[in-house]
N, C-alpha and C positions, 0 to 999 in steps of 0.2 A: 448163272448170271447172264442176262440178255445183253445185247449190244446197247440197248437204251439204258439199262441199269448201269452198265459200265460208263457210259457217257455222263450219266447223272453223278456218279462218284467222281469222275475226273473233274467235272465242273465244280462240284462242292469242295473238293480238296484243293483245287487250284485257287478258288476264292479264299478258303480258310488259310492257306499257306502264302497267299499273295504271290503266287508263281504264275508267270505267263506260260501257256501251253501252246506251242506252235501247232497248227493244224496237221502238219506232216507227221508229228509224233503221236497224235491221238490214237491211230489204229494199233500201234505198238503198245501203248499204255493200256488200252482196252484189252488187248490179248494177254498182257501180263496179269491184269486184275482177274480175268476169267480163269487163267491157269492157276493162280493162287487160290481162287475159290474152289476149283476142282480138287486141288491138293489138300486143302484144309477141310473139305466136306466130310470125309470119313473120320477124321480126328474129332471134329465137332459133333459127330453123330454118336460118339461113345458116351454112354451115361455112366459117370463115375459114382454117382450117388453121394449121400452125405457122409458116408464112412471113409471115403478116400481123403487122405491127407498127404501133403508133400513130406518126403523124407527129411529129417533134420540134418543128416550128414550124408553126403554122397560117398558110396563105397562101390568102386568098380568091381 
């Protein structure tokens, strides 16, 4: 995610949630969005296919 993409997400979500975003917080919010994207990237890249289904009961 580029800085411009992060800024677009911040603007869109602030508008959607009707939350004011102070300029001094924008760099931190953008950094968080970029970190979350990097963390989620490998997980989203896994192809589970159509045969994968969630377990009906969790058994540790």
